[in-house]
VEXDO-256575 format. One record per residue (C-alpha): x, y, z; residue in one letter; residue number from 1. Coordinates in Angstrom, 2 decimals, padded with zeros to 5 digits. Layout:
        u        v        w  res    n
        X        Y        Z    A  NUM
...
***
This chain:
        u        v        w  res    n
   011.86   033.15   013.43    M    1
   011.93   029.51   012.32    I    2
   008.84   027.94   010.84    I    3
   008.65   024.19   011.21    F    4
   005.93   021.62   010.98    G    5
   005.06   017.98   010.69    W    6
   002.37   015.91   009.13    G    7
   003.23   016.54   005.45    H    8
   002.62   013.22   003.70    Q    9
   003.80   011.77   000.43    T   10
   002.26   008.66  -001.06    T   11
   003.87   006.24  -003.49    K   12
   001.98   003.56  -005.38    N   13
   004.23   000.57  -006.12    F   14
   001.65  -001.23  -008.23    G   15
  -000.74  -004.16  -008.11    P   16
   000.26  -007.28  -006.18    T   17
  -002.25  -010.13  -006.32    F   18
  -005.95  -010.62  -006.94    K   19
  -008.00  -010.80  -003.78    N   20
  -011.65  -010.74  -002.77    H   21
  -012.37  -007.64  -000.63    C   22
  -014.62  -008.39   002.30    S   23
  -015.84  -004.78   002.43    H   24
  -016.93  -004.05  -001.12    C   25
  -017.30  -007.67  -002.37    N   26
  -015.14  -007.02  -005.45    N   27
  -012.27  -009.14  -006.65    E   28
  -009.40  -006.95  -007.87    E   29
  -005.63  -006.72  -007.74    Y   30
  -004.71  -005.09  -004.43    W   31
  -002.29  -002.16  -004.59    I   32
   000.91  -001.77  -002.53    L   33
   001.26   001.79  -001.19    N   34
   003.77   003.63   000.98    R   35
   002.94   006.73   003.00    I   36
   005.80   008.81   004.39    M   37
   005.08   011.52   006.96    T   38
   007.68   014.30   006.99    W   39
   009.08   016.89   009.39    F   40
   009.21   020.19   007.50    T   41
   011.33   023.31   007.83    L   42
   010.09   026.42   006.02    F   43
   007.52   024.17   004.30    F   44
   010.29   021.98   002.84    I   45
   010.21   018.28   003.80    P   46
   013.45   017.59   005.70    V   47
   013.24   014.01   006.96    F   48
   010.53   011.36   007.27    P   49
   009.54   010.34   010.77    Y   50
   006.91   007.77   009.85    S   51
   006.84   005.26   006.99    I   52
   003.88   002.92   006.53    K   53
   003.30   000.29   003.87    Y   54
  -000.13  -001.15   003.22    F   55
  -002.12  -003.15   000.71    L   56
  -005.41  -001.63  -000.33    S   57
  -008.42  -002.54  -002.38    C   58
  -008.44  -000.25  -005.46    P   59
  -012.22   000.17  -005.26    I   60
  -013.02   000.92  -001.60    C   61
  -009.49   001.65  -000.26    Q   62
  -009.89  -000.86   002.58    Y   63
  -006.34  -001.67   003.55    G   64
  -004.04  -003.87   005.55    L   65
  -000.84  -002.63   007.20    T   66
   002.30  -004.65   006.42    L   67
   005.37  -005.44   008.49    D   68
   008.93  -005.32   007.12    S   69
   009.11  -009.04   006.22    K   70
   005.88  -008.85   004.24    Q   71
   007.11  -005.70   002.47    I   72
   010.31  -007.46   001.36    E   73
   008.22  -010.28  -000.11    Q   74
   005.55  -008.24  -001.87    I   75
   007.40  -005.11  -003.05    K   76
   009.41  -006.78  -005.91    P   77
   006.22  -008.38  -007.24    I   78
   004.36  -005.05  -007.21    A   79
   007.24  -003.27  -008.93    E   80
   007.48  -005.94  -011.66    A   81
   003.71  -005.83  -012.22    N   82
   003.80  -002.02  -012.50    Q   83
   006.68  -002.12  -015.01    L   84
   004.66  -004.50  -017.18    L   85
   001.53  -002.32  -016.95    I   86
   003.49   000.83  -017.84    D   87
   005.01  -000.94  -020.86    G   88
   008.57  -000.51  -019.63    K   89
   009.25  -004.25  -019.96    I   90
   007.87  -006.87  -022.33    T   91
   005.94  -009.95  -021.27    E   92
   009.03  -012.09  -021.87    A   93
   011.15  -009.82  -019.64    E   94
   008.38  -009.92  -017.04    Y   95
   008.33  -013.73  -017.02    K   96
   012.13  -013.81  -016.65    V   97
   011.98  -011.30  -013.79    Q   98
   009.24  -013.24  -011.99    M   99
   011.11  -016.54  -012.41    S  100
   014.23  -014.89  -010.93    Q  101
   012.16  -013.72  -007.98    L  102
   010.77  -017.23  -007.52    D  103
   014.15  -018.96  -007.76    S  104
   016.00  -016.33  -005.74    G  105
   013.87  -016.60  -002.63    S  106
   011.38  -019.35  -001.86    P  107
   009.43  -017.00   000.42    T  108
   008.38  -014.92  -002.60    L  109
   006.32  -017.83  -003.89    I  110
   004.32  -017.63  -000.68    E  111
   003.81  -013.88  -001.18    A  112
   001.93  -014.44  -004.44    K  113
  -000.61  -016.69  -002.78    T  114
  -000.66  -015.02   000.65    I  115
  -004.07  -014.25   002.10    E  116
  -004.54  -010.58   003.05    P  117
  -006.60  -011.61   006.07    K  118
  -003.39  -013.13   007.45    A  119
  -001.66  -009.78   006.92    L  120
  -004.26  -007.76   008.80    S  121
  -003.19  -008.80   012.27    G  122
  -006.83  -009.34   013.18    G  123
  -007.87  -005.67   013.02    N  124
  -010.92  -005.66   010.74    E  125
  -012.02  -002.12   011.72    N  126
  -009.22  -000.29   009.95    I  127
  -009.37   001.15   006.47    S  128
  -007.55   004.05   004.83    F  129
  -008.64   007.47   003.64    C  130
  -008.88   007.53  -000.16    S  131
  -007.40   011.05  -000.27    E  132
  -004.40   011.01   002.09    C  133
  -004.06   007.35   003.15    G  134
  -004.48   007.95   006.89    T  135
  -005.81   005.00   008.89    E  136
  -009.47   005.44   009.84    V  137
  -011.91   003.20   011.66    T  138
  -015.38   002.21   010.49    K  139
  -017.03   004.55   013.01    E  140
  -015.37   007.70   011.59    I  141
  -017.29   009.64   008.94    K  142
  -014.58   012.19   008.06    F  143
  -010.80   011.79   007.89    C  144
  -009.09   013.46   010.85    G  145
  -006.07   014.38   008.71    N  146
  -007.56   015.92   005.55    C  147
  -011.29   016.23   006.31    G  148
  -012.50   014.21   003.32    V  149
  -015.68   012.19   003.84    K  150
  -014.78   008.54   004.35    V  151
  -016.62   006.10   002.09    A  152
  -019.19   004.09   004.03    E  153
  -018.49   000.38   004.07    K  154
***
């Protein structure tokens, strides 16, 4: 008898990206870059991921925007550098050097710092993410279909 499953999710927080005004909770905070991987499991052990999603989310209300691969390449190095500075793994001088290397290495990264999240949303204003498991939910849903947690009302 083989026991297999799917739907096991792991979430990774890459760190804050840029300060943005959230249209749902009216707060201005640094939005967080997250990755959610959904795994196929064998005997309750994750074997391989079959879905990988990256999104930016408001740290207060978890309203989020799904990113495509080009946007991920632009924003991920910034989020990682910001997180290293916050964790104290690099000094401010090292951070400034790293950010200047990012700026000089690729001119598109300069655009990523000032990018508007509304441009990243693809026009879908009804989507947010569950604060517990990160699953996409719409405004009409009161409970997450994946984990059952009550979704915060917007």
